[in-house]
N, CA, C and O atoms as a GROMACS GRO file, in nm:
protein
  624
    1MET      N    1   0.080  -0.116   0.009
    1MET     CA    2  -0.004   0.003   0.004
    1MET      C    3   0.090   0.123   0.013
    1MET      O    4   0.040   0.227  -0.029
    2ASP      N    5   0.204   0.132   0.056
    2ASP     CA    6   0.284   0.240   0.068
    2ASP      C    7   0.334   0.285  -0.069
    2ASP      O    8   0.358   0.403  -0.094
    3GLY      N    9   0.349   0.182  -0.158
    3GLY     CA   10   0.419   0.218  -0.295
    3GLY      C   11   0.298   0.306  -0.378
    3GLY      O   12   0.326   0.380  -0.472
    4LEU      N   13   0.188   0.289  -0.339
    4LEU     CA   14   0.061   0.376  -0.405
    4LEU      C   15   0.095   0.528  -0.378
    4LEU      O   16   0.076   0.613  -0.464
    5TYR      N   17   0.146   0.557  -0.251
    5TYR     CA   18   0.172   0.714  -0.220
    5TYR      C   19   0.266   0.758  -0.321
    5TYR      O   20   0.264   0.877  -0.352
    6PHE      N   21   0.352   0.676  -0.381
    6PHE     CA   22   0.458   0.732  -0.481
    6PHE      C   23   0.407   0.711  -0.616
    6PHE      O   24   0.426   0.795  -0.704
    7LEU      N   25   0.339   0.599  -0.635
    7LEU     CA   26   0.300   0.554  -0.780
    7LEU      C   27   0.198   0.643  -0.833
    7LEU      O   28   0.211   0.687  -0.947
    8VAL      N   29   0.077   0.679  -0.747
    8VAL     CA   30  -0.029   0.741  -0.798
    8VAL      C   31   0.012   0.895  -0.825
    8VAL      O   32  -0.021   0.940  -0.935
    9PRO      N   33   0.077   0.975  -0.739
    9PRO     CA   34   0.115   1.106  -0.773
    9PRO      C   35   0.200   1.105  -0.892
    9PRO      O   36   0.182   1.186  -0.982
   10THR      N   37   0.295   1.014  -0.896
   10THR     CA   38   0.380   1.003  -1.018
   10THR      C   39   0.312   0.976  -1.146
   10THR      O   40   0.347   1.037  -1.247
   11LEU      N   41   0.217   0.887  -1.148
   11LEU     CA   42   0.133   0.876  -1.269
   11LEU      C   43   0.050   0.991  -1.300
   11LEU      O   44   0.025   1.015  -1.418
   12LEU      N   45   0.000   1.073  -1.196
   12LEU     CA   46  -0.081   1.185  -1.227
   12LEU      C   47   0.017   1.291  -1.282
   12LEU      O   48  -0.022   1.364  -1.374
   13VAL      N   49   0.131   1.302  -1.237
   13VAL     CA   50   0.228   1.400  -1.286
   13VAL      C   51   0.261   1.375  -1.447
   13VAL      O   52   0.270   1.464  -1.532
   14ILE      N   53   0.277   1.239  -1.467
   14ILE     CA   54   0.303   1.206  -1.612
   14ILE      C   55   0.198   1.237  -1.693
   14ILE      O   56   0.218   1.287  -1.804
   15PHE      N   57   0.071   1.211  -1.646
   15PHE     CA   58  -0.056   1.240  -1.721
   15PHE      C   59  -0.066   1.394  -1.750
   15PHE      O   60  -0.092   1.438  -1.862
   16VAL      N   61  -0.047   1.466  -1.652
   16VAL     CA   62  -0.061   1.608  -1.674
   16VAL      C   63   0.050   1.660  -1.763
   16VAL      O   64   0.027   1.757  -1.834
   17SER      N   65   0.166   1.602  -1.764
   17SER     CA   66   0.269   1.643  -1.832
   17SER      C   67   0.232   1.612  -1.983
   17SER      O   68   0.243   1.697  -2.072
   18PHE      N   69   0.191   1.493  -2.003
   18PHE     CA   70   0.130   1.473  -2.136
   18PHE      C   71   0.044   1.561  -2.197
   18PHE      O   72   0.053   1.593  -2.316
   19LEU      N   73  -0.050   1.607  -2.108
   19LEU     CA   74  -0.153   1.705  -2.146
   19LEU      C   75  -0.091   1.843  -2.181
   19LEU      O   76  -0.127   1.912  -2.276
   20ILE      N   77   0.005   1.875  -2.092
   20ILE     CA   78   0.066   2.006  -2.118
   20ILE      C   79   0.146   2.011  -2.245
   20ILE      O   80   0.145   2.111  -2.317
   21VAL      N   81   0.217   1.901  -2.272
   21VAL     CA   82   0.291   1.892  -2.403
   21VAL      C   83   0.200   1.898  -2.524
   21VAL      O   84   0.230   1.966  -2.622
   22ARG      N   85   0.082   1.823  -2.515
   22ARG     CA   86  -0.013   1.820  -2.615
   22ARG      C   87  -0.073   1.950  -2.645
   22ARG      O   88  -0.093   1.986  -2.761
   23ALA      N   89  -0.105   2.030  -2.528
   23ALA     CA   90  -0.174   2.161  -2.548
   23ALA      C   91  -0.061   2.263  -2.609
   23ALA      O   92  -0.090   2.345  -2.695
   24ALA      N   93   0.064   2.248  -2.556
   24ALA     CA   94   0.154   2.338  -2.607
   24ALA      C   95   0.192   2.303  -2.771
   24ALA      O   96   0.235   2.391  -2.845
   25ALA      N   97   0.175   2.184  -2.809
   25ALA     CA   98   0.206   2.146  -2.955
   25ALA      C   99   0.086   2.204  -3.024
   25ALA      O  100   0.104   2.254  -3.136
   26ILE      N  101  -0.029   2.205  -2.975
   26ILE     CA  102  -0.136   2.259  -3.049
   26ILE      C  103  -0.129   2.414  -3.054
   26ILE      O  104  -0.166   2.474  -3.154
   27ALA      N  105  -0.085   2.473  -2.955
   27ALA     CA  106  -0.049   2.622  -2.943
   27ALA      C  107   0.056   2.660  -3.047
   27ALA      O  108   0.044   2.760  -3.118
   28LEU      N  109   0.158   2.578  -3.054
   28LEU     CA  110   0.262   2.602  -3.162
   28LEU      C  111   0.217   2.580  -3.298
   28LEU      O  112   0.266   2.643  -3.393
   29MET      N  113   0.119   2.486  -3.311
   29MET     CA  114   0.057   2.478  -3.444
   29MET      C  115  -0.020   2.592  -3.485
   29MET      O  116  -0.025   2.628  -3.603
   30MET      N  117  -0.082   2.653  -3.387
   30MET     CA  118  -0.170   2.769  -3.415
   30MET      C  119  -0.080   2.885  -3.457
   30MET      O  120  -0.127   2.976  -3.526
   31THR      N  121   0.033   2.885  -3.423
   31THR     CA  122   0.138   2.989  -3.474
   31THR      C  123   0.181   2.968  -3.609
   31THR      O  124   0.245   3.057  -3.666
   32GLY      N  125   0.153   2.858  -3.669
   32GLY     CA  126   0.185   2.822  -3.811
   32GLY      C  127   0.292   2.712  -3.837
   32GLY      O  128   0.339   2.683  -3.947
   33MET      N  129   0.322   2.655  -3.713
   33MET     CA  130   0.425   2.543  -3.724
   33MET      C  131   0.355   2.417  -3.762
   33MET      O  132   0.240   2.394  -3.722
   34ASP      N  133   0.427   2.331  -3.843
   34ASP     CA  134   0.360   2.210  -3.882
   34ASP      C  135   0.349   2.120  -3.759
   34ASP      O  136   0.416   2.142  -3.658
   35ARG      N  137   0.262   2.018  -3.769
   35ARG     CA  138   0.233   1.931  -3.643
   35ARG      C  139   0.353   1.852  -3.592
   35ARG      O  140   0.381   1.837  -3.473
   36LYS      N  141   0.420   1.804  -3.696
   36LYS     CA  142   0.537   1.703  -3.654
   36LYS      C  143   0.645   1.795  -3.586
   36LYS      O  144   0.698   1.753  -3.483
   37ARG      N  145   0.676   1.903  -3.629
   37ARG     CA  146   0.769   2.002  -3.568
   37ARG      C  147   0.722   2.048  -3.422
   37ARG      O  148   0.794   2.056  -3.322
   38ALA      N  149   0.581   2.076  -3.432
   38ALA     CA  150   0.528   2.147  -3.305
   38ALA      C  151   0.541   2.045  -3.194
   38ALA      O  152   0.589   2.078  -3.086
   39VAL      N  153   0.499   1.916  -3.219
   39VAL     CA  154   0.504   1.794  -3.118
   39VAL      C  155   0.658   1.787  -3.076
   39VAL      O  156   0.692   1.795  -2.958
   40PHE      N  157   0.740   1.773  -3.170
   40PHE     CA  158   0.876   1.769  -3.120
   40PHE      C  159   0.931   1.881  -3.034
   40PHE      O  160   0.993   1.859  -2.930
   41GLN      N  161   0.904   2.005  -3.084
   41GLN     CA  162   0.947   2.119  -3.013
   41GLN      C  163   0.901   2.124  -2.878
   41GLN      O  164   0.973   2.150  -2.782
   42ALA      N  165   0.770   2.096  -2.874
   42ALA     CA  166   0.690   2.106  -2.741
   42ALA      C  167   0.753   2.008  -2.629
   42ALA      O  168   0.771   2.042  -2.512
   43LEU      N  169   0.785   1.875  -2.684
   43LEU     CA  170   0.847   1.778  -2.603
   43LEU      C  171   0.979   1.806  -2.559
   43LEU      O  172   1.016   1.786  -2.443
   44SER      N  173   1.060   1.860  -2.663
   44SER     CA  174   1.207   1.906  -2.630
   44SER      C  175   1.207   2.012  -2.522
   44SER      O  176   1.278   2.003  -2.422
   45ALA      N  177   1.120   2.114  -2.546
   45ALA     CA  178   1.132   2.228  -2.436
   45ALA      C  179   1.081   2.172  -2.302
   45ALA      O  180   1.142   2.198  -2.198
   46PHE      N  181   0.971   2.094  -2.302
   46PHE     CA  182   0.917   2.041  -2.176
   46PHE      C  183   1.025   1.959  -2.101
   46PHE      O  184   1.048   1.976  -1.981
   47SER      N  185   1.093   1.865  -2.182
   47SER     CA  186   1.195   1.781  -2.112
   47SER      C  187   1.319   1.845  -2.096
   47SER      O  188   1.402   1.790  -2.025
   48GLY      N  189   1.348   1.959  -2.153
   48GLY     CA  190   1.475   2.033  -2.151
   48GLY      C  191   1.595   1.968  -2.219
   48GLY      O  192   1.710   1.988  -2.179
   49THR      N  193   1.566   1.888  -2.324
   49THR     CA  194   1.659   1.823  -2.395
   49THR      C  195   1.711   1.904  -2.516
   49THR      O  196   1.806   1.864  -2.583
   50GLY      N  197   1.649   2.016  -2.541
   50GLY     CA  198   1.686   2.103  -2.650
   50GLY      C  199   1.668   2.062  -2.785
   50GLY      O  200   1.621   1.950  -2.802
   51PHE      N  201   1.697   2.136  -2.890
   51PHE     CA  202   1.671   2.102  -3.035
   51PHE      C  203   1.766   2.180  -3.115
   51PHE      O  204   1.836   2.266  -3.061
   52THR      N  205   1.772   2.156  -3.239
   52THR     CA  206   1.865   2.202  -3.333
   52THR      C  207   1.865   2.357  -3.348
   52THR      O  208   1.765   2.419  -3.312
   53THR      N  209   1.965   2.419  -3.397
   53THR     CA  210   1.991   2.555  -3.423
   53THR      C  211   1.881   2.608  -3.504
   53THR      O  212   1.810   2.701  -3.465
   54LYS      N  213   1.866   2.545  -3.624
   54LYS     CA  214   1.765   2.602  -3.720
   54LYS      C  215   1.630   2.602  -3.666
   54LYS      O  216   1.556   2.699  -3.688
   55GLU      N  217   1.586   2.495  -3.591
   55GLU     CA  218   1.459   2.495  -3.558
   55GLU      C  219   1.450   2.585  -3.424
   55GLU      O  220   1.342   2.636  -3.394
   56ALA      N  221   1.554   2.604  -3.350
   56ALA     CA  222   1.558   2.691  -3.231
   56ALA      C  223   1.536   2.845  -3.269
   56ALA      O  224   1.485   2.926  -3.192
   57GLU      N  225   1.580   2.875  -3.398
   57GLU     CA  226   1.575   3.009  -3.448
   57GLU      C  227   1.427   3.025  -3.476
   57GLU      O  228   1.378   3.134  -3.445
   58SER      N  229   1.345   2.931  -3.532
   58SER     CA  230   1.220   2.952  -3.566
   58SER      C  231   1.117   2.975  -3.435
   58SER      O  232   1.006   3.027  -3.442
   59ILE      N  233   1.178   2.928  -3.324
   59ILE     CA  234   1.120   2.962  -3.190
   59ILE      C  235   1.150   3.099  -3.117
   59ILE      O  236   1.070   3.177  -3.066
   60VAL      N  237   1.272   3.107  -3.125
   60VAL     CA  238   1.330   3.242  -3.066
   60VAL      C  239   1.281   3.363  -3.139
   60VAL      O  240   1.254   3.466  -3.078
   61ASN      N  241   1.271   3.352  -3.263
   61ASN     CA  242   1.236   3.477  -3.349
   61ASN      C  243   1.092   3.507  -3.367
   61ASN      O  244   1.047   3.600  -3.434
   62HIS      N  245   1.016   3.409  -3.292
   62HIS     CA  246   0.872   3.432  -3.302
   62HIS      C  247   0.822   3.453  -3.170
   62HIS      O  248   0.830   3.357  -3.093
   63PRO      N  249   0.767   3.568  -3.124
   63PRO     CA  250   0.733   3.605  -2.982
   63PRO      C  251   0.638   3.503  -2.923
   63PRO      O  252   0.659   3.454  -2.812
   64GLU      N  253   0.533   3.471  -2.998
   64GLU     CA  254   0.433   3.368  -2.936
   64GLU      C  255   0.486   3.234  -2.905
   64GLU      O  256   0.455   3.172  -2.803
   65ARG      N  257   0.565   3.191  -2.993
   65ARG     CA  258   0.646   3.052  -2.978
   65ARG      C  259   0.735   3.070  -2.868
   65ARG      O  260   0.735   2.986  -2.778
   66ARG      N  261   0.815   3.171  -2.866
   66ARG     CA  262   0.910   3.187  -2.747
   66ARG      C  263   0.832   3.192  -2.620
   66ARG      O  264   0.884   3.144  -2.520
   67ARG      N  265   0.702   3.249  -2.613
   67ARG     CA  266   0.633   3.257  -2.481
   67ARG      C  267   0.597   3.105  -2.446
   67ARG      O  268   0.626   3.051  -2.340
   68ILE      N  269   0.536   3.052  -2.542
   68ILE     CA  270   0.498   2.899  -2.523
   68ILE      C  271   0.614   2.822  -2.477
   68ILE      O  272   0.600   2.753  -2.376
   69VAL      N  273   0.722   2.824  -2.535
   69VAL     CA  274   0.831   2.732  -2.505
   69VAL      C  275   0.894   2.768  -2.376
   69VAL      O  276   0.938   2.678  -2.305
   70SER      N  277   0.903   2.903  -2.337
   70SER     CA  278   0.950   2.939  -2.209
   70SER      C  279   0.855   2.890  -2.101
   70SER      O  280   0.902   2.848  -1.995
   71TRP      N  281   0.717   2.895  -2.124
   71TRP     CA  282   0.625   2.820  -2.013
   71TRP      C  283   0.634   2.670  -2.001
   71TRP      O  284   0.607   2.608  -1.898
   72LEU      N  285   0.680   2.611  -2.125
   72LEU     CA  286   0.709   2.459  -2.122
   72LEU      C  287   0.817   2.435  -2.039
   72LEU      O  288   0.805   2.346  -1.954
   73MET      N  289   0.934   2.507  -2.048
   73MET     CA  290   1.056   2.492  -1.977
   73MET      C  291   1.024   2.497  -1.827
   73MET      O  292   1.060   2.408  -1.749
   74ILE      N  293   0.954   2.607  -1.792
   74ILE     CA  294   0.923   2.624  -1.643
   74ILE      C  295   0.830   2.507  -1.595
   74ILE      O  296   0.846   2.455  -1.485
   75LEU      N  297   0.739   2.472  -1.676
   75LEU     CA  298   0.651   2.362  -1.615
   75LEU      C  299   0.715   2.237  -1.622
   75LEU      O  300   0.679   2.154  -1.539
   76GLY      N  301   0.810   2.201  -1.712
   76GLY     CA  302   0.882   2.078  -1.714
   76GLY      C  303   0.968   2.068  -1.586
   76GLY      O  304   0.966   1.967  -1.517
   77ASN      N  305   1.035   2.166  -1.559
   77ASN     CA  306   1.118   2.163  -1.435
   77ASN      C  307   1.023   2.148  -1.318
   77ASN      O  308   1.056   2.068  -1.230
   78ALA      N  309   0.916   2.211  -1.306
   78ALA     CA  310   0.823   2.198  -1.181
   78ALA      C  311   0.775   2.061  -1.183
   78ALA      O  312   0.749   2.011  -1.073
   79GLY      N  313   0.756   1.985  -1.292
   79GLY     CA  314   0.700   1.854  -1.291
   79GLY      C  315   0.815   1.761  -1.228
   79GLY      O  316   0.787   1.670  -1.151
   80ILE      N  317   0.941   1.791  -1.265
   80ILE     CA  318   1.057   1.704  -1.220
   80ILE      C  319   1.065   1.733  -1.065
   80ILE      O  320   1.099   1.638  -0.993
   81VAL      N  321   1.039   1.850  -1.008
   81VAL     CA  322   1.063   1.877  -0.879
   81VAL      C  323   0.934   1.810  -0.797
   81VAL      O  324   0.951   1.768  -0.682
   82THR      N  325   0.818   1.803  -0.856
   82THR     CA  326   0.715   1.742  -0.793
   82THR      C  327   0.731   1.599  -0.785
   82THR      O  328   0.690   1.540  -0.685
   83VAL      N  329   0.787   1.535  -0.880
   83VAL     CA  330   0.812   1.395  -0.863
   83VAL      C  331   0.920   1.367  -0.766
   83VAL      O  332   0.909   1.264  -0.698
   84ILE      N  333   1.022   1.444  -0.749
   84ILE     CA  334   1.131   1.414  -0.662
   84ILE      C  335   1.076   1.440  -0.516
   84ILE      O  336   1.102   1.363  -0.423
   85ILE      N  337   1.000   1.550  -0.500
   85ILE     CA  338   0.930   1.570  -0.355
   85ILE      C  339   0.852   1.454  -0.326
   85ILE      O  340   0.869   1.393  -0.220
   86THR      N  341   0.753   1.413  -0.428
   86THR     CA  342   0.663   1.320  -0.386
   86THR      C  343   0.740   1.172  -0.352
   86THR      O  344   0.693   1.092  -0.271
   87ALA      N  345   0.858   1.148  -0.421
   87ALA     CA  346   0.927   1.027  -0.396
   87ALA      C  347   0.984   1.034  -0.267
   87ALA      O  348   0.971   0.935  -0.195
   88THR      N  349   1.053   1.146  -0.219
   88THR     CA  350   1.120   1.161  -0.104
   88THR      C  351   1.020   1.152   0.018
   88THR      O  352   1.037   1.080   0.116
   89SER      N  353   0.918   1.233  -0.003
   89SER     CA  354   0.816   1.252   0.105
   89SER      C  355   0.739   1.122   0.141
   89SER      O  356   0.698   1.101   0.255
   90SER      N  357   0.722   1.028   0.031
   90SER     CA  358   0.652   0.897   0.054
   90SER      C  359   0.757   0.798   0.128
   90SER      O  360   0.718   0.692   0.178
   91LEU      N  361   0.876   0.832   0.133
   91LEU     CA  362   0.976   0.755   0.210
   91LEU      C  363   0.981   0.788   0.357
   91LEU      O  364   1.038   0.710   0.434
   92VAL      N  365   0.922   0.901   0.400
   92VAL     CA  366   0.942   0.954   0.532
   92VAL      C  367   0.820   0.919   0.615
   92VAL      O  368   0.709   0.939   0.567
   93THR      N  369   0.832   0.871   0.728
   93THR     CA  370   0.722   0.842   0.806
   93THR      C  371   0.729   0.909   0.932
   93THR      O  372   0.838   0.920   0.988
   94SER      N  373   0.615   0.959   0.986
   94SER     CA  374   0.611   1.038   1.098
   94SER      C  375   0.502   0.969   1.202
   94SER      O  376   0.381   0.972   1.178
   95GLU      N  377   0.552   0.913   1.305
   95GLU     CA  378   0.449   0.855   1.393
   95GLU      C  379   0.496   0.892   1.550
   95GLU      O  380   0.613   0.904   1.586
   96GLY      N  381   0.393   0.905   1.625
   96GLY     CA  382   0.414   0.944   1.777
   96GLY      C  383   0.404   0.833   1.872
   96GLY      O  384   0.311   0.754   1.855
   97TYR      N  385   0.488   0.816   1.971
   97TYR     CA  386   0.487   0.730   2.068
   97TYR      C  387   0.530   0.801   2.199
   97TYR      O  388   0.613   0.893   2.203
   98GLN      N  389   0.462   0.746   2.313
   98GLN     CA  390   0.502   0.826   2.449
   98GLN      C  391   0.603   0.741   2.520
   98GLN      O  392   0.591   0.620   2.538
   99LEU      N  393   0.704   0.816   2.561
   99LEU     CA  394   0.819   0.754   2.654
   99LEU      C  395   0.801   0.829   2.787
   99LEU      O  396   0.758   0.944   2.791
  100SER      N  397   0.835   0.760   2.893
  100SER     CA  398   0.820   0.823   3.026
  100SER      C  399   0.957   0.789   3.101
  100SER      O  400   0.952   0.768   3.222
  101ILE      N  401   1.071   0.785   3.038
  101ILE     CA  402   1.187   0.754   3.087
  101ILE      C  403   1.293   0.835   3.039
  101ILE      O  404   1.273   0.919   2.952
  102SER      N  405   1.413   0.813   3.094
  102SER     CA  406   1.537   0.903   3.056
  102SER      C  407   1.588   0.840   2.924
  102SER      O  408   1.567   0.722   2.897
  103LEU      N  409   1.659   0.927   2.841
  103LEU     CA  410   1.710   0.877   2.720
  103LEU      C  411   1.812   0.745   2.741
  103LEU      O  412   1.812   0.654   2.658
  104SER      N  413   1.881   0.746   2.837
  104SER     CA  414   1.965   0.647   2.859
  104SER      C  415   1.894   0.515   2.898
  104SER      O  416   1.934   0.406   2.859
  105GLU      N  417   1.789   0.531   2.976
  105GLU     CA  418   1.708   0.408   3.006
  105GLU      C  419   1.639   0.362   2.877
  105GLU      O  420   1.625   0.241   2.859
  106SER      N  421   1.595   0.448   2.789
  106SER     CA  422   1.528   0.394   2.660
  106SER      C  423   1.608   0.303   2.580
  106SER      O  424   1.557   0.217   2.509
  107LYS      N  425   1.738   0.323   2.593
  107LYS     CA  426   1.833   0.231   2.516
  107LYS      C  427   1.810   0.254   2.358
  107LYS      O  428   1.833   0.164   2.277
  108LEU      N  429   1.764   0.381   2.320
  108LEU     CA  430   1.744   0.409   2.183
  108LEU      C  431   1.880   0.396   2.104
  108LEU      O  432   1.884   0.338   1.995
  109THR      N  433   1.981   0.448   2.159
  109THR     CA  434   2.106   0.443   2.073
  109THR      C  435   2.158   0.297   2.061
  109THR      O  436   2.217   0.264   1.958
  110GLU      N  437   2.139   0.212   2.156
  110GLU     CA  438   2.180   0.086   2.135
  110GLU      C  439   2.102   0.004   2.024
  110GLU      O  440   2.149  -0.093   1.963
  111LYS      N  441   1.975   0.059   2.008
  111LYS     CA  442   1.887   0.002   1.912
  111LYS      C  443   1.902   0.059   1.767
  111LYS      O  444   1.828   0.024   1.674
  112GLY      N  445   2.003   0.149   1.755
  112GLY     CA  446   2.021   0.216   1.629
  112GLY      C  447   1.956   0.334   1.609
  112GLY      O  448   1.925   0.364   1.493
  113PHE      N  449   1.926   0.414   1.707
  113PHE     CA  450   1.858   0.541   1.692
  113PHE      C  451   1.949   0.657   1.733
  113PHE      O  452   2.042   0.637   1.811
  114ARG      N  453   1.927   0.763   1.689
  114ARG     CA  454   1.983   0.885   1.720
  114ARG      C  455   1.889   0.993   1.766
  114ARG      O  456   1.811   1.040   1.682
  115VAL      N  457   1.889   1.038   1.887
  115VAL     CA  458   1.805   1.144   1.926
  115VAL      C  459   1.845   1.279   1.881
  115VAL      O  460   1.947   1.331   1.928
  116LEU      N  461   1.771   1.342   1.792
  116LEU     CA  462   1.812   1.470   1.730
  116LEU      C  463   1.788   1.588   1.811
  116LEU      O  464   1.862   1.687   1.811
  117GLY      N  465   1.666   1.573   1.890
  117GLY     CA  466   1.627   1.677   1.966
  117GLY      C  467   1.504   1.653   2.043
  117GLY      O  468   1.432   1.558   2.015
  118ILE      N  469   1.476   1.740   2.144
  118ILE     CA  470   1.356   1.726   2.209
  118ILE      C  471   1.278   1.869   2.204
  118ILE      O  472   1.332   1.975   2.237
  119GLU      N  473   1.148   1.858   2.160
  119GLU     CA  474   1.072   1.990   2.163
  119GLU      C  475   0.983   1.982   2.291
  119GLU      O  476   0.895   1.898   2.306
  120ARG      N  477   1.017   2.081   2.382
  120ARG     CA  478   0.952   2.082   2.516
  120ARG      C  479   0.880   2.221   2.526
  120ARG      O  480   0.942   2.322   2.561
  121GLY      N  481   0.755   2.222   2.494
  121GLY     CA  482   0.669   2.333   2.498
  121GLY      C  483   0.721   2.412   2.381
  121GLY      O  484   0.721   2.366   2.267
  122LYS      N  485   0.769   2.542   2.415
  122LYS     CA  486   0.818   2.633   2.309
  122LYS      C  487   0.962   2.621   2.298
  122LYS      O  488   1.015   2.684   2.206
  123ASN      N  489   1.036   2.550   2.377
  123ASN     CA  490   1.176   2.518   2.381
  123ASN      C  491   1.220   2.406   2.292
  123ASN      O  492   1.143   2.314   2.260
  124TRP      N  493   1.342   2.414   2.252
  124TRP     CA  494   1.406   2.310   2.164
  124TRP      C  495   1.539   2.267   2.227
  124TRP      O  496   1.630   2.348   2.244
  125ILE      N  497   1.550   2.135   2.263
  125ILE     CA  498   1.680   2.091   2.319
  125ILE      C  499   1.745   2.017   2.208
  125ILE      O  500   1.697   1.909   2.173
  126PRO      N  501   1.855   2.068   2.148
  126PRO     CA  502   1.919   1.996   2.029
  126PRO      C  503   2.012   1.889   2.092
  126PRO      O  504   2.078   1.919   2.191
  127ILE      N  505   2.017   1.780   2.044
  127ILE     CA  506   2.102   1.666   2.066
  127ILE      C  507   2.115   1.660   2.219
  127ILE      O  508   2.216   1.707   2.273
  128PRO      N  509   2.018   1.606   2.291
  128PRO     CA  510   2.013   1.603   2.442
  128PRO      C  511   2.118   1.506   2.483
  128PRO      O  512   2.162   1.419   2.408
  129LYS      N  513   2.156   1.524   2.605
  129LYS     CA  514   2.234   1.436   2.686
  129LYS      C  515   2.171   1.316   2.724
  129LYS      O  516   2.048   1.319   2.722
  130ALA      N  517   2.233   1.194   2.762
  130ALA     CA  518   2.166   1.081   2.792
  130ALA      C  519   2.099   1.085   2.927
  130ALA      O  520   2.016   0.999   2.956
  131LYS      N  521   2.132   1.180   3.009
  131LYS     CA  522   2.068   1.195   3.138
  131LYS      C  523   1.946   1.277   3.133
  131LYS      O  524   1.878   1.284   3.235
  132GLU      N  525   1.909   1.339   3.028
  132GLU     CA  526   1.783   1.415   3.001
  132GLU      C  527   1.666   1.342   3.030
  132GLU      O  528   1.653   1.232   2.976
  133MET      N  529   1.579   1.383   3.106
  133MET     CA  530   1.462   1.303   3.136
  133MET      C  531   1.359   1.349   3.038
  133MET      O  532   1.350   1.469   3.014
  134ILE      N  533   1.278   1.257   2.976
  134ILE     CA  534   1.180   1.280   2.889
  134ILE      C  535   1.047   1.306   2.970
  134ILE      O  536   0.997   1.226   3.049
  135GLN      N  537   1.001   1.420   2.939
  135GLN     CA  538   0.879   1.466   3.038
  135GLN      C  539   0.758   1.449   2.944
  135GLN      O  540   0.765   1.454   2.822
  136GLU      N  541   0.641   1.426   3.018
  136GLU     CA  542   0.509   1.433   2.957
  136GLU      C  543   0.490   1.546   2.857
  136GLU      O  544   0.528   1.658   2.891
  137GLY      N  545   0.436   1.526   2.741
  137GLY     CA  546   0.426   1.635   2.636
  137GLY      C  547   0.544   1.666   2.550
  137GLY      O  548   0.534   1.741   2.453
  138ASP      N  549   0.660   1.607   2.586
  138ASP     CA  550   0.776   1.626   2.504
  138ASP      C  551   0.760   1.556   2.366
  138ASP      O  552   0.704   1.447   2.353
  139ARG      N  553   0.807   1.619   2.277
  139ARG     CA  554   0.812   1.555   2.130
  139ARG      C  555   0.967   1.539   2.108
  139ARG      O  556   1.051   1.629   2.115
  140ASN      N  557   0.987   1.412   2.079
  140ASN     CA  558   1.126   1.370   2.048
  140ASN      C  559   1.150   1.344   1.905
  140ASN      O  560   1.078   1.270   1.838
  141VAL      N  561   1.255   1.409   1.857
  141VAL     CA  562   1.281   1.378   1.706
  141VAL      C  563   1.389   1.286   1.710
  141VAL      O  564   1.496   1.317   1.763
  142VAL      N  565   1.364   1.152   1.645
  142VAL     CA  566   1.473   1.063   1.644
  142VAL      C  567   1.485   1.008   1.497
  142VAL      O  568   1.391   1.010   1.418
  143TYR      N  569   1.606   0.961   1.469
  143TYR     CA  570   1.632   0.904   1.346
  143TYR      C  571   1.665   0.750   1.368
  143TYR      O  572   1.746   0.719   1.456
  144GLY      N  573   1.605   0.656   1.290
  144GLY     CA  574   1.635   0.533   1.287
  144GLY      C  575   1.517   0.457   1.221
  144GLY      O  576   1.423   0.507   1.160
  145PRO      N  577   1.543   0.315   1.248
  145PRO     CA  578   1.432   0.212   1.176
  145PRO      C  579   1.316   0.215   1.240
  145PRO      O  580   1.313   0.189   1.360
  146ILE      N  581   1.205   0.246   1.174
  146ILE     CA  582   1.062   0.262   1.215
  146ILE      C  583   1.028   0.128   1.274
  146ILE      O  584   0.957   0.128   1.374
  147GLU      N  585   1.068   0.014   1.223
  147GLU     CA  586   1.026  -0.117   1.261
  147GLU      C  587   1.072  -0.151   1.402
  147GLU      O  588   0.997  -0.213   1.477
  148VAL      N  589   1.202  -0.108   1.444
  148VAL     CA  590   1.248  -0.132   1.565
  148VAL      C  591   1.172  -0.035   1.682
  148VAL      O  592   1.149  -0.074   1.797
  149LEU      N  593   1.142   0.085   1.635
  149LEU     CA  594   1.062   0.170   1.726
  149LEU      C  595   0.928   0.103   1.749
  149LEU      O  596   0.882   0.091   1.863
  150ARG      N  597   0.866   0.060   1.640
  150ARG     CA  598   0.736   0.004   1.667
  150ARG      C  599   0.756  -0.112   1.764
  150ARG      O  600   0.689  -0.115   1.868
  151ALA      N  601   0.844  -0.207   1.737
  151ALA     CA  602   0.865  -0.320   1.821
  151ALA      C  603   0.897  -0.284   1.970
  151ALA      O  604   0.854  -0.352   2.063
  152LEU      N  605   0.973  -0.176   1.986
  152LEU     CA  606   0.998  -0.119   2.119
  152LEU      C  607   0.876  -0.090   2.190
  152LEU      O  608   0.873  -0.128   2.308
  153PHE      N  609   0.770  -0.028   2.143
  153PHE     CA  610   0.664  -0.003   2.206
  153PHE      C  611   0.558  -0.112   2.219
  153PHE      O  612   0.464  -0.097   2.297
  154ARG      N  613   0.570  -0.222   2.144
  154ARG     CA  614   0.488  -0.339   2.162
  154ARG      C  615   0.532  -0.412   2.282
  154ARG      O  616   0.452  -0.481   2.345
  155GLU      N  617   0.665  -0.400   2.320
  155GLU     CA  618   0.718  -0.456   2.430
  155GLU      C  619   0.668  -0.403   2.566
  155GLU      O  620   0.644  -0.479   2.660
  156GLU      N  621   0.653  -0.272   2.572
  156GLU     CA  622   0.605  -0.205   2.689
  156GLU      C  623   0.457  -0.231   2.724
  156GLU      O  624   0.406  -0.178   2.822
   0.00000   0.00000   0.00000
């Protein structure tokens, strides 16, 4: 099921990208460019792969075509960024668990965790010492394998 969080948005971005390239090709055809060249130029601009000098001149020297291709370049980069953000955010998990012991008693470091900080009310304790007591309401930021953390709380 976790793979769907990455797959569905990625497929959606691909579909929207296809529609954008198709619309841009139609817009380029409306400026007088033949269909074959318009589709190739739209795809080239959207993907950032570039095109030949002679064909580039037919874009650069025509204000409407230049505007269309400029938007394609921007939207193409935005699509790539969207896919990257979707991919990385689907790999991150955020879950809360309640601890009522000191960091040394929790033995998180022995289990492969690094405590990055404690958010206590409006205060932030960066890289807390092992003797630091975890208080009720604290939010602990840890880095480590989520499966081990889940298992740790099943034991208590």
